[in-house]
C-alpha positions in Angstrom: 16.9 -48.2 104.9 15.6 -49.5 108.2 18.9 -49.1 109.4 19.8 -45.5 108.9 16.0 -44.5 110.4 17.4 -45.7 113.1 20.8 -44.2 113.3 18.9 -40.7 112.3 16.3 -41.5 115.4 19.0 -41.7 117.5 20.9 -38.8 116.6 17.5 -36.5 117.2 16.9 -37.6 120.6 20.7 -36.8 121.9 20.1 -33.3 120.0 16.8 -33.2 122.1 17.8 -33.8 124.9 21.4 -31.8 125.0 18.9 -29.6 124.0 17.0 -30.2 127.3 19.5 -30.1 129.4 20.5 -26.4 128.2 16.8 -25.2 128.7 17.1 -26.3 132.6 20.9 -24.6 132.9 19.2 -21.2 131.7 16.4 -21.4 133.4 18.9 -22.4 137.3 21.3 -19.6 136.8 18.1 -16.4 136.0 17.1 -18.3 139.2 20.0 -17.6 141.6 20.4 -13.9 140.6 19.9 -12.2 144.3 17.2 -10.1 144.6 17.8 -6.3 146.1 17.0 -6.3 149.6 14.3 -3.6 150.5 15.4 -0.9 153.0 13.5 1.9 155.3 15.7 4.8 154.7 15.9 8.5 156.1 18.2 11.5 155.0 20.8 12.8 157.2 19.9 16.2 158.9 22.2 18.8 159.5 22.2 21.2 161.3 24.1 24.2 163.3 24.7 22.8 166.7 26.9 24.5 169.6 30.7 23.9 169.1 32.2 21.4 171.6 35.2 20.0 172.4 34.6 16.0 173.0 36.5 13.8 175.1 36.8 11.5 177.7 38.0 10.8 181.8 37.3 9.7 184.8 35.3 10.9 187.7 37.8 11.2 190.9 36.9 12.4 194.4 37.0 16.2 195.1 38.6 15.5 198.4 40.9 12.2 199.4 41.9 10.9 201.8 44.1 7.7 203.4 43.3 8.5 207.2 46.6 7.9 209.6 46.7 7.0 213.1 49.3 9.6 215.0 49.8 7.2 217.6 50.2 3.5 217.2 48.8 1.0 219.4 45.9 -1.7 219.4 42.5 -0.9 217.8 40.1 -2.2 220.2 36.8 -0.4 218.0 35.9 0.0 214.6 32.5 1.6 214.7 32.4 2.3 210.6 32.3 0.4 207.7 33.4 0.9 203.8 30.2 2.8 202.1 29.4 4.7 205.3 28.3 8.0 205.1 30.7 10.0 207.9 30.6 13.9 209.3 33.3 15.3 210.3 34.9 14.7 213.3 33.0 11.5 213.4 34.7 8.2 215.4 36.0 6.2 213.1 38.6 4.1 214.5 39.8 4.2 218.7 43.0 2.7 219.9 43.8 1.1 223.4 44.0 4.6 225.2 44.5 2.8 228.8 48.5 3.8 228.6 48.0 7.7 227.8 45.6 8.3 230.6 47.4 6.5 233.1 50.2 9.3 231.8 47.4 12.1 232.1 46.9 10.8 235.3 50.2 11.0 236.4 50.5 14.8 235.7 47.3 15.5 236.9 49.0 15.1 239.8 52.3 16.8 239.4 50.2 19.7 238.1 48.5 20.0 241.4 52.0 19.7 243.3 53.5 22.8 241.3 50.5 24.1 241.3 50.9 24.3 245.7 54.1 24.7 245.2 53.6 28.4 243.1 50.9 29.3 245.9 53.5 28.5 248.8 55.9 30.7 247.4 53.4 33.8 246.7 52.1 33.6 250.5 55.2 34.0 251.9 55.8 37.8 250.7 52.2 37.8 250.2 52.7 38.8 246.7 49.9 37.0 244.1 49.3 39.2 241.2 50.3 41.7 239.4 54.5 43.6 238.3 56.5 42.8 241.7 57.3 45.9 243.4 59.4 44.8 246.4 58.3 47.9 248.4 54.4 46.4 248.6 55.1 42.9 249.9 54.2 43.9 253.9 57.5 43.2 255.4 59.1 44.5 253.1 56.8 48.0 253.5 56.8 47.5 257.9 60.2 47.5 257.1 60.4 50.6 255.2 58.6 52.2 257.5 60.8 51.5 260.2 63.1 52.8 258.5 62.0 56.1 257.4 60.7 57.1 261.4 65.1 56.1 261.9 65.7 59.1 259.9 63.5 61.2 261.0 64.4 60.3 264.3 68.6 60.7 263.0 67.1 64.1 262.0 65.8 66.0 264.5 68.6 64.6 267.4 71.5 66.4 264.6 69.0 69.4 264.7 69.0 69.4 268.6 72.7 68.7 268.5 73.8 71.9 266.0 71.4 73.9 268.1 72.8 72.8 271.5 76.4 73.8 269.8 75.7 77.1 269.4 73.7 77.6 272.7 77.0 76.3 274.5 80.0 78.9 272.3 76.7 81.3 274.4 76.9 80.1 278.0 73.4 79.2 278.0 73.9 75.6 277.9 76.1 73.2 280.2 79.0 71.6 277.7 77.6 67.7 280.1 73.8 68.6 278.2 75.6 69.3 274.5 77.3 65.9 275.2 74.7 63.9 276.4 72.4 65.7 273.0 75.4 64.3 271.7 75.3 61.5 272.0 71.4 60.8 271.3 72.4 62.3 268.0 74.8 58.9 267.8 72.3 57.3 268.5 69.4 57.8 266.0 72.0 57.5 263.6 73.1 54.0 264.3 69.0 53.6 264.8 68.9 54.5 261.3 71.5 52.4 259.9 70.1 49.3 261.3 66.1 50.1 259.6 68.1 51.0 257.0 70.2 47.7 256.6 67.2 45.4 257.9 64.6 47.4 255.1 67.4 46.5 252.6 67.7 43.0 253.8 63.4 42.6 253.4 63.9 44.1 249.6 66.4 41.7 249.1 64.5 38.3 251.1 61.0 39.4 248.7 63.2 39.7 245.6 65.1 36.0 246.4 61.1 35.2 247.3 59.5 36.3 244.0 62.6 34.7 242.1 60.8 31.1 244.2 58.2 32.3 242.2 59.6 32.1 238.9 61.0 29.3 239.5 58.1 27.6 240.9 55.5 29.5 238.1 58.4 28.2 235.8 57.8 24.3 236.9 53.9 24.7 236.6 54.3 26.2 233.4 56.1 22.7 232.6 53.2 20.6 234.0 50.7 22.0 231.9 52.1 22.0 229.0 53.2 18.0 229.7 49.5 18.0 231.1 48.2 19.0 227.7 50.8 17.1 226.0 49.4 13.4 228.0 45.6 15.1 227.0 46.9 15.4 223.3 48.5 12.0 222.8 44.8 10.5 224.8 42.5 12.0 221.9 45.0 11.0 219.2 43.6 7.6 220.6 40.4 8.3 218.7 40.8 8.6 214.9 37.9 10.8 213.6 36.7 12.0 209.8 38.6 14.7 208.8 35.8 15.7 206.6 32.1 15.0 205.5 32.1 12.5 202.8 31.8 8.4 202.4 34.4 5.8 203.5 35.6 3.9 200.7 37.6 1.1 202.6 38.2 0.6 205.7 41.4 -2.3 206.1 41.8 -2.3 210.2 40.0 -5.1 212.9 39.7 -4.8 215.9 43.1 -6.4 217.8 45.0 -5.1 214.7 48.4 -3.0 216.2 48.6 0.4 214.3 52.0 2.0 213.4 52.0 5.5 212.3 52.5 4.4 208.8 49.0 2.4 208.5 45.9 3.4 206.7 43.1 3.3 209.4 40.3 4.6 206.7 40.0 6.3 203.4 37.1 8.9 203.3 36.0 10.3 199.4 34.4 13.4 199.3 31.9 13.2 196.7 29.5 16.0 197.4 31.7 17.2 194.1 33.4 15.4 192.3 36.5 16.4 189.7 36.3 15.2 186.1 39.8 15.1 185.0 39.2 15.5 180.9 42.7 14.2 178.6 42.8 17.1 176.0 45.0 17.1 173.0 47.1 20.2 173.3 45.6 21.0 169.4 42.9 22.1 171.9 44.6 24.1 174.0 43.9 27.4 173.2 40.0 26.5 173.0 39.5 25.9 176.1 39.3 28.3 179.6 38.0 28.3 183.0 34.4 28.4 183.6 33.2 26.8 180.6 30.0 24.8 180.9 31.1 20.6 180.5 28.6 18.2 179.6 28.9 14.8 180.5 27.6 11.2 180.3 27.9 8.1 181.9 26.9 4.5 180.7 25.4 4.2 184.6 22.6 6.9 183.6 22.4 6.6 179.7 19.4 9.0 179.4 20.8 11.1 181.8 23.4 14.3 181.5 25.5 15.8 184.6 26.5 19.4 183.8 29.5 21.4 185.5 32.0 23.8 184.8 35.8 24.5 183.7 37.6 24.7 186.7 40.8 24.4 186.3 43.4 24.0 183.4 46.8 21.9 183.3 49.8 24.3 182.3 51.6 21.6 181.5 51.4 18.9 178.4 52.2 15.4 179.0 55.9 15.1 176.6 55.0 11.4 175.1 50.8 11.4 175.3 51.2 15.3 174.0 48.0 15.9 176.0 46.8 17.7 179.2 44.5 17.4 181.5 41.1 19.5 181.8 39.6 19.8 185.1 35.8 19.6 185.4 33.8 19.9 188.8 30.2 18.8 189.1 27.8 18.9 191.9 26.7 15.5 193.0 24.8 16.4 196.0 22.2 13.3 195.1 25.4 10.6 195.3 24.3 9.8 191.4 27.8 9.8 190.4 30.6 7.7 192.1 34.5 8.1 192.0 36.3 5.8 189.2 33.1 6.2 187.0 34.1 6.9 183.3 32.6 9.8 181.2 32.4 11.2 178.1 32.0 14.6 178.1 31.4 17.9 175.5 32.7 21.3 176.9 30.5 23.4 175.6 32.5 26.9 173.5 31.1 29.3 171.8 29.8 30.0 168.5 28.2 27.1 166.2 28.7 24.5 164.3 27.2 22.2 161.7 26.0 18.4 162.9 25.0 15.3 161.5 22.1 14.0 163.0 21.3 10.1 162.1 18.0 8.3 163.8 18.9 5.4 166.4 17.7 2.5 163.9 20.4 3.6 161.2 23.0 2.7 164.0 24.5 -0.7 164.3 27.1 -1.1 166.8 29.8 -4.6 165.6 30.8 -6.6 168.7 33.7 -7.5 166.6 35.2 -4.6 165.3 34.1 -2.5 168.0 32.9 0.0 166.0 29.9 2.3 165.0 28.5 1.2 161.5 25.9 3.0 159.4 25.2 1.8 155.5 24.8 4.6 153.3 22.4 3.8 149.9 23.9 5.4 146.9 22.8 4.9 143.0 21.0 1.2 145.0 23.3 -0.1 146.4 24.6 -0.1 150.1 27.8 1.7 151.2 29.3 0.6 155.0 30.4 3.5 156.8 32.4 3.2 160.2 30.9 6.5 161.8 32.2 8.3 165.3 28.8 8.4 167.1 28.0 11.1 169.7 25.4 12.7 171.9 21.5 10.8 171.4 19.3 12.9 172.2 15.5 11.3 171.7 15.7 9.6 168.8 18.5 10.8 167.0 21.4 10.3 167.3 24.5 12.9 166.8 27.4 11.4 164.1 30.9 13.1 164.4 32.3 11.5 161.3 31.9 9.5 159.1 28.6 10.8 157.1 27.9 13.9 155.4 25.5 16.4 154.6 23.6 14.4 151.2 23.6 10.9 152.9 20.7 9.0 153.1 20.7 5.7 155.5 19.4 2.7 156.0 17.2 1.8 159.1 16.4 -1.2 158.9 17.6 -4.9 157.6 21.5 -4.5 158.2 22.1 -7.4 159.1 21.6 -8.9 155.2 23.6 -6.1 153.9 27.3 -6.2 152.5 29.3 -3.7 150.8 28.2 -3.3 147.6 24.6 -4.8 147.7 21.5 -4.3 145.7 18.7 -2.3 147.5 15.6 -1.2 146.9 14.9 2.0 149.2 11.6 2.2 150.6 
């Protein structure tokens, strides 16, 4: 009897122990059940905004010049450095100019000699300026006057001879007197012929003298051209800025020998910058010259820069299927730098529906390099990958990934996972 009582007690103890163990297991499972995550929520804001094309691009200088020397030589001075602002015509480099100066001095001396030769040739014939007329040369004019006087004497002598010939026939004068007058006529004619030869010789000499002047003048003009060339060669040793801008590079140094192909400095004009936007060919019909472009850069996250579409490339790249849309921006304060990456919106006529969420709703995931938003649906958290647009105030425009009826989580995003139970507040 005692033995049966002990067995029953042992069995009862085992049953009690088993019951206690099962009770603890039930309590542990209930404790491990995750509680809903409390999050603040906000509905998506949908409103009409201006239609636009959103693209990315890079700012480039309106003009950029790699300045090269016009003559080879050794650098003796570099008055500017990278980053300096320069004005058009400002000296940015000087080359050794001694050889050019010597050449200029030499041709200037030749110029003086050629000028003296021209003046000497002019003085020989007494002519300086105007159209050449040999009859106006003093020596020729004197010879011509002498010739005309001799002609007059010859005509008078011929008239006397004719009159005496008639008087001889009538017997009024002797034949000897006629012969004397006839001799005077022949003498006058001979003197007129001699005066004519002297006049022609003087005119020919004047023409020859003028040819000497022409030759001397040609030599003078040639030397003048040599002087101008030497002056230019001397001037070319001074290298100047082609326009107002900034020095972005100056790779040469004093003592270095530069050739015609060497780059002295790079000058960029930054008062106006161009933004080249790679635009898909599907949008070719939407963009037009003159449309407003609003751009943002990471250096100024809270600032918008406004420009205008200035040109549209007529060709589409056959590999990338994009065309370049160019916009110009006024950069008088030099806030923008060539090479800066920008996100831009080309504003189009008309409006579209825009989706906006609070800034706190958008989480940047560095692992996937994406923007994430948690949408609350039926008490569950659902992960949405979105494309974020411009930010204004406390809101960010969402381009893709959300709809107008969505509700988004504003906090505790680091505790959420896709499908997590949430309690919206």
